[in-house]
C-alpha positions as CSV (number, residue, x, y, z in Angstrom):
1,M,0.0,-0.3,-0.4
2,T,1.6,3.6,-1.4
3,V,0.0,6.5,1.4
4,A,1.8,10.2,0.4
5,G,4.1,8.3,-1.8
6,K,6.0,5.8,0.7
7,K,5.0,1.9,0.8
8,I,3.6,1.4,4.2
9,D,2.2,-2.5,5.5
10,Y,-1.4,-2.6,5.7
11,L,-1.8,-3.9,8.8
12,P,-0.5,-0.8,11.3
13,F,-2.2,1.6,8.5
14,A,-5.8,0.0,9.1
15,V,-5.5,-0.5,12.8
16,F,-4.5,3.5,12.9
17,L,-7.4,4.1,10.8
18,V,-9.7,2.4,13.0
19,R,-8.7,4.4,15.7
20,R,-8.2,7.9,14.7
21,C,-12.4,8.7,15.5
22,P,-12.6,10.5,18.0
23,S,-14.6,9.2,21.2
24,P,-18.4,9.7,21.5
25,R,-18.6,10.0,25.1
26,P,-18.7,13.3,25.8
27,V,-21.2,14.0,22.9
28,L,-23.6,10.7,24.3
29,A,-23.2,12.4,27.8
30,R,-24.1,15.7,26.9
31,I,-27.7,14.8,25.1
32,L,-28.1,12.4,27.7
33,S,-27.6,15.3,30.3
34,E,-30.1,17.5,28.1
35,R,-32.7,14.9,27.8
36,G,-33.1,13.5,31.5
37,M,-31.8,10.1,30.7
38,Y,-28.6,10.1,32.2
39,R,-29.9,8.6,35.5
40,T,-32.3,5.8,34.1
41,S,-31.0,2.3,33.6
42,I,-31.1,2.9,29.3
43,G,-28.9,6.3,29.6
44,T,-26.2,4.3,32.4
45,L,-26.1,1.3,30.0
46,A,-25.4,3.7,27.0
47,L,-22.8,4.9,28.6
48,A,-21.1,2.1,30.3
49,C,-21.0,0.8,26.6
50,A,-19.3,3.8,25.2
51,A,-16.8,3.8,28.0
52,V,-16.0,0.0,26.9
53,D,-15.7,1.1,23.4
54,D,-13.4,3.6,23.9
55,V,-10.8,1.1,26.0
56,L,-11.2,-1.5,23.8
57,A,-10.1,1.7,21.1
58,W,-7.2,2.7,23.0
59,S,-6.5,-0.9,23.3
60,L,-6.6,-1.6,19.6
61,L,-4.2,1.8,19.5
62,A,-1.8,0.7,21.7
63,V,-1.8,-2.7,19.3
64,A,-1.2,-1.0,16.3
65,V,1.6,0.9,18.1
66,A,3.1,-2.6,18.8
67,V,2.6,-3.8,15.7
68,V,4.7,-0.7,14.4
69,D,7.4,-0.3,16.5
70,A,8.6,-3.9,16.6
71,S,11.7,-4.6,15.5
72,G,12.0,-8.0,15.9
73,A,9.6,-11.2,16.5
74,L,10.1,-11.5,20.1
75,D,9.3,-7.2,20.6
76,F,5.2,-7.8,19.9
77,P,4.9,-10.6,22.7
78,R,6.9,-8.2,25.1
79,I,4.7,-5.5,24.6
80,I,1.7,-7.8,25.3
81,V,3.1,-9.0,28.2
82,E,3.6,-5.7,29.3
83,A,0.6,-4.3,28.7
84,V,-1.0,-6.8,30.3
85,R,1.2,-6.1,33.4
86,L,-0.2,-3.0,33.4
87,R,-3.8,-3.6,33.2
88,R,-3.3,-6.4,35.9
89,R,-1.7,-3.4,38.2
90,D,-4.5,-1.1,37.4
91,V,-6.8,-3.7,38.6
92,M,-4.9,-4.4,42.1
93,V,-3.9,-1.2,42.7
94,V,-5.6,1.7,40.9
95,R,-8.8,0.3,41.2
96,P,-9.2,0.2,44.8
97,Q,-8.1,3.5,45.4
98,L,-10.4,4.6,42.5
99,N,-13.6,2.7,44.2
100,G,-12.4,4.4,47.9
101,S,-12.5,8.2,46.3
102,G,-16.1,7.4,44.7
103,R,-18.1,6.6,47.6
104,G,-17.0,9.9,48.9
105,I,-17.7,11.8,46.4
106,A,-21.5,9.6,46.1
107,N,-21.9,10.7,49.7
108,E,-22.0,13.9,49.1
109,G,-24.0,14.4,46.3
């Protein structure tokens, strides 16, 4: 495949194109807020689905960067293992701290 006169691999380009779309969450949140639907079950579900979609899209971008930056056969698996380690740390360390701070906000409002 050729882009701007340069030959590029198809896979990194395709993955990059998938992720180039901006996140719809702020727009969706605004629409739900204006219509008073942000506290309904369907509004919560819509925002949760948008958040999951955003996380998956950013993960796909990370995979695209790993594919582009991989200089050898072992680079890509190493990057994937490091990403899994980071996610595990987030779940074990950061998430409990966020849960604690969320309770304080819920009690205030």
